[in-house]
C-alpha positions as CSV (number, residue, x, y, z in Angstrom):
1,X,60.3,58.1,167.1
2,X,61.0,61.1,164.9
3,X,61.5,61.2,161.1
4,X,65.3,61.2,161.3
5,X,65.2,58.0,163.3
6,X,62.9,56.3,160.8
7,X,65.1,57.3,157.9
8,X,68.2,56.2,159.7
9,X,66.7,52.7,160.5
10,X,65.6,52.3,156.8
11,X,69.2,52.9,155.7
12,X,70.8,50.7,158.3
13,X,71.7,47.1,157.4
14,X,69.1,44.6,158.8
15,X,70.0,41.6,160.9
16,X,67.8,38.7,161.8
17,X,68.9,37.1,165.1
18,X,67.4,33.6,165.5
19,X,67.9,32.7,169.2
20,X,65.6,31.3,171.9
21,X,67.3,33.3,174.7
22,X,65.7,36.8,175.0
23,X,68.6,38.0,177.2
24,X,71.1,37.2,174.5
25,X,69.0,39.1,172.0
26,X,69.1,42.2,174.2
27,X,72.8,42.0,174.6
28,X,73.5,41.7,170.9
29,X,70.9,44.3,170.0
30,X,72.6,46.8,172.4
31,X,76.1,46.0,171.0
32,X,75.2,46.6,167.4
33,X,72.3,49.2,167.8
34,X,74.2,52.0,166.1
35,X,75.3,49.9,163.2
36,X,72.5,47.4,162.4
37,X,68.7,47.2,162.8
38,X,68.1,43.9,164.6
39,X,64.9,41.8,164.5
40,X,64.6,38.8,166.8
41,X,63.1,35.4,166.0
42,X,62.7,32.7,168.6
43,X,63.1,29.8,166.1
44,X,64.0,29.0,162.6
45,X,60.3,28.1,162.0
46,X,59.4,31.6,163.2
47,X,61.8,33.2,160.8
48,X,60.7,31.1,157.8
49,X,57.0,31.7,158.5
50,X,57.4,35.4,157.7
51,X,57.3,36.0,154.0
52,X,59.5,38.6,152.1
53,X,62.2,39.0,154.7
54,X,65.2,40.8,153.4
55,X,68.1,40.7,155.9
56,X,71.7,41.4,155.1
57,X,72.9,39.4,158.1
58,X,71.6,36.4,160.1
59,X,72.8,35.5,163.5
60,X,71.9,31.9,164.3
61,X,72.0,29.9,167.5
62,X,73.2,26.4,166.7
63,X,71.5,24.9,169.8
64,X,67.9,25.8,169.0
65,X,64.9,23.5,170.0
66,X,63.2,22.1,166.9
67,X,65.4,22.8,163.9
68,X,69.0,22.9,164.9
69,X,70.8,26.0,163.8
70,X,73.3,24.0,161.7
71,X,70.5,22.0,160.1
72,X,68.7,25.3,159.3
73,X,71.5,26.8,157.2
74,X,70.4,25.3,153.9
75,X,66.8,26.3,154.6
76,X,67.8,29.9,155.3
77,X,69.9,30.0,152.2
78,X,67.0,28.7,150.1
79,X,64.6,31.3,151.7
80,X,66.9,34.2,151.0
81,X,66.2,36.4,148.1
82,X,69.9,37.1,147.5
């Protein structure tokens, strides 16, 4: 990775994709790679366990094991610094 790539990634909007299907993550990441820097999380608990996350966009699977994606919306809202 060269310096231009690092600078470009820092300036790109950041997206958290919370989904338990790695194949889906790869499809989404390829679709938006030129526009958004995507970070994958396998569960809502995985996302919430990492402090100081600052994402402009969150993609959320509503059929997750553990916390349902729909049930997690208030948790994500409370954890967001914005």
